[in-house]
C-alpha positions, 0 to 999 in steps of 0.5 A: 162642481164636484163632477168637474173636480173629479174629471180634472183630478183624473186627467192630472193622474193620467198626465203624471202616470205618463210622465213617470213612464217616460222617465222610466223608459228614458232611464232604462234606455240610458242604462242600456246605452251606458252599460260598459263592454266587458272583457268577456264580451270580446274575443281575440281572433287569430288567423293564418294564410292558408298555406297548408292543407285546410284540415291540418291548418284548422286543427293546429291553429285551433289548438294554438288558440286554446293554448294562447287562451290558457296562457293569457286569459283572453278568449281566443278563437281561430278564424279560418279564411279561404285565401290570403286576401280574405285574411288581409281584409279581415285584419284591416277591418279589425276582425282579425287581431293577430295573424300568421302572415307571409312577408307580402301579406304582412307588409300589406297589413302594415301598409293598411293598418299603421298600428300593425306590428310584426312581433315574432318569427321563426329563426328560419324566417330571417333566411327564407328561400323559395325552391324551384322544382321541375317534372323529372322528365324535363331534362333541359332545365338545370338553372333558373334561366332555363325555365324560358319556354316551359309551362310554369305555376306559382303558388298563391298570387299573394304568397311571398315565397310562392310568387312575389320573391320568385317573380323578383328573382326571375326578373333579376335573371332577365326572365319576364314571367308573363312573356317568356314562358310557354304560356301565362303562369298559373297560380295554384293557390297553395304550395301542396297544389304546386308540387302535385301539379308538377308531379302530375305533369300538368306543369313542367316547372313550379315554385314552392317555399323551402319549409313546405318542400323540405317537410314534404320530402322528409315525410315522403309526400313527394314522389321524387321520381316525378318532381325534383328540385333544381334551384333555390333563391337567395335568402329573404325575410318571410313569415311572421306573427303580426298583431293589430291594435289590440291594446286599444281593444283589449286593454293596455299591455295586451300586445306585450302579453301575447308577444311574451307567450309567443317568445316563450313557446317551445316545440311541443307546446302546441300542434302549431309548432309542428305544423310550422316546423318551429322549435321556437319564435324569436323577436322581429320588427316591421323594418325587417320587411322593408325589402319585401315592401320595396319589391311589392311596391315595384310590382304594384302588389301593395293594397292601397 
C-alpha cells in the first residue's frame, strides 16, 4: 500500500510540473507576442529617382537623411534604388516612406497608394521645361518638327521631363516618336547619359530636363562645341516630395512634422539643396499634377 502511494505521489508531481512548464511557456509566448513595437524599432526610409550620378545622389540624399533625422527625431535612412520603377514599387509596398519623385512617378505612386500626398516642391517645379538638344553637326534641325528622320534618345522611360512630357509635346506637334524617327527612340536611363550620347554622336538628338541641362552647362560639363540646345517645351509641373501613409506607421502628426522641416529648409542646410538646385521648398498638392495624370493615362503609363 505504501509502495502504491509513493508511485501515485510521484505521478502527481510529474503532472503538476508539466502543467507549470506549459503555463510558463504560454506566458512567455504571450509576452513576446504582445510586446509593442517601439518608435526606435522603425526607420523612416527616403528614396529618390536616380536622375543624377549615383555617387552624387547617394552623398547628397545621405546627408539629407541625417539632417531630417536631427530635425524630426526620426531614425531616417536613404535607400538607393537602381531605377525609377524600383522606387515606385518600394513606395507602393510601404518600404519607402517619402520619395523625391518626378511628375510621372509621383502620379504613379498617388495612383497606387490612395494616402500618398505630394507635400513640397521647388518653386521651379511649378514651371518646369524639357530641353531638346542636338549634335552640333546636325544643321537641318532648328525647330521641334525638324527632328523627323533623325536618330533620337529619351532619358528614362519613367521620366516626366526626359520622356513623358517630351513625347506629349512631340505628339502635339504631329510627330509619332515610334514611327517618324530614323529608328525607334532610345532610352538612355538618365539625363547625364542623354547629353553624353548626343555629344558623342551616338544619337543626333536627345531631350533632358532644364535643371540638369542648365546646371551642366554652367558647370562646364557640356561640350558646347558638340551638343547644343535648340528647343524648350511649354511649362508643366514636375518634381516633388511625396509622402506615404506615415502617420499610421510612425504616429499622428509625423507627416506635418516632416513637411514643416522641408518647408523651412534653405540653401546650405543640406547637400541635397545644392544637388537639386533648390534655394527652398514650397507647398504643393496632388491636384497640381492632374495634367500629368491625364497625359500618363492617355499614354497608358500609369501603374495599375
